[in-house]
C-alpha positions in Angstrom: 90.9 92.2 77.3 92.8 95.1 78.5 96.1 95.9 76.8 99.2 94.8 78.8 100.5 98.4 79.0 97.3 99.5 80.6 97.4 96.7 83.1 100.9 97.7 84.0 99.8 101.3 84.4 96.9 100.2 86.6 99.2 98.0 88.7 101.7 100.9 89.2 98.8 103.2 90.1 97.5 100.7 92.6 101.0 100.4 94.2 101.1 104.2 94.6 97.6 104.3 96.1 98.5 101.6 98.6 101.8 103.3 99.4 99.9 106.5 100.2 97.3 104.7 102.3 99.9 102.9 104.3 102.0 106.0 104.8 99.0 107.9 106.2 98.4 110.1 103.2 94.8 109.0 102.8 93.7 112.1 100.8 96.2 111.4 98.1 95.1 107.7 98.1 91.5 108.9 97.6 92.5 111.3 94.8 94.4 108.6 92.9 91.6 106.1 93.5 89.1 108.5 91.9 91.5 108.8 88.9 91.8 105.1 88.5 88.2 104.0 89.3 86.0 107.1 89.2 82.9 105.9 91.1 84.5 103.2 93.3 84.4 105.2 96.5 81.0 106.7 95.7 79.6 103.1 95.5 81.6 101.7 98.4 80.8 104.0 101.3 82.5 101.8 103.9 85.8 102.1 102.1 85.4 105.8 101.6 84.6 106.2 105.3 87.7 104.1 106.2 90.0 106.2 104.0 88.6 109.5 105.4 89.0 108.2 108.9 92.6 107.4 108.2 93.2 111.0 107.4 91.4 112.0 110.6 93.7 109.7 112.6 96.8 111.3 110.9 95.6 114.7 111.9 95.0 113.6 115.5 98.4 111.9 115.7 100.0 115.1 114.3 98.3 117.0 117.2 96.3 119.1 114.7 93.1 118.7 116.7 91.4 121.8 115.5 92.0 120.7 111.9 90.9 117.2 112.7 87.7 118.5 114.2 87.0 120.7 111.2 87.8 117.7 108.9 85.4 115.5 110.8 82.6 118.1 110.7 82.9 118.6 106.9 83.8 115.1 105.7 82.8 112.6 108.4 79.5 114.1 109.7 77.5 112.9 106.7 78.3 109.3 107.7 76.7 110.0 111.1 73.3 109.8 109.5 73.8 106.1 108.9 73.6 104.0 112.1 76.4 101.6 111.2 78.9 104.5 111.2 77.8 106.1 114.5 79.8 103.8 116.8 82.9 104.1 114.6 82.6 107.8 114.5 82.3 107.9 118.3 85.5 105.8 118.6 87.4 108.2 116.2 86.1 111.3 118.0 87.1 109.9 121.3 90.7 110.1 120.2 90.5 113.8 120.5 89.9 113.5 124.2 93.4 112.1 124.9 96.6 114.0 125.0 98.3 110.8 124.0 95.8 109.0 121.7 98.2 106.1 121.3 97.5 105.3 125.0 93.8 105.6 124.6 91.4 102.6 124.5 91.1 103.2 120.7 94.8 102.9 120.1 94.2 100.2 117.5 92.8 102.9 115.2 96.3 104.4 115.1 98.1 101.1 114.3 99.8 100.1 111.1 97.6 97.0 111.2 94.5 99.2 110.8 96.1 101.1 107.9 97.1 97.8 106.3 93.5 96.5 106.7 92.1 99.6 105.0 94.8 99.4 102.2 94.0 95.7 101.7 90.3 96.5 101.4 91.0 99.3 98.9 93.3 97.1 96.8 90.6 94.3 96.8 87.9 96.8 95.7 90.1 98.2 92.9 90.8 94.7 91.6 87.2 93.6 91.8 85.8 96.6 89.8 84.3 95.8 86.4 86.7 97.2 83.8 84.6 96.9 80.7 80.9 97.0 79.7 79.5 93.7 78.4 79.3 95.0 74.8 82.9 96.2 74.9 84.1 92.9 76.2 82.1 91.0 73.5 83.6 93.2 70.8 87.1 92.6 72.2 86.6 88.9 72.2 85.2 88.9 68.7 88.1 90.9 67.5 90.6 88.5 69.1 88.8 85.4 67.6 88.8 87.0 64.1 92.5 87.8 64.4 93.3 84.2 65.4 91.3 82.9 62.5 93.0 85.3 60.1 96.4 84.1 61.3 95.4 80.4 61.0 93.5 80.5 57.7 95.3 83.3 55.9 95.3 87.0 55.9 92.6 87.7 53.4 90.0 85.3 54.6 88.4 87.6 57.3 88.8 91.4 57.0 89.7 93.1 60.3 86.7 93.9 62.5 85.5 97.5 62.4 82.8 98.7 64.8 82.0 101.5 62.4 81.4 99.1 59.5 79.4 96.8 61.8 77.1 99.6 62.9 76.4 100.5 59.3 75.3 97.0 58.4 
């Protein structure tokens, strides 16, 4: 099982990631997510798309339309090859057509509720990721059982588990 200090560090990192996602700094949320769970976004394309589109929305809301278009061309275009993203991409791109995107039919994409939805999905994905390989988990459990037995039966009954010694035998 993961050490308590590492769990606390993970929790603090998740809080920072969610804060950035909710505040509209999706690129920082992506960066920290990749630090915490390296291949999470690579494996979860829907979540990656949602985070990238949050950044696109922030650029549109900041009236940085040229930058938003360039961002869409470099980061969002690859998603256009997959049919399930095409309609979403069209909705996001439509925001560029309005001088006041918050008054457009796609205004919900600018809402805090949408950001909250993406942040919740991100948090859920981080929490659901496997943290240990099966062998590592088995060794951790074996070590914990041996430590409990040693405490109950006496210190010299079972020597501490050593993976190095185990691999030699």
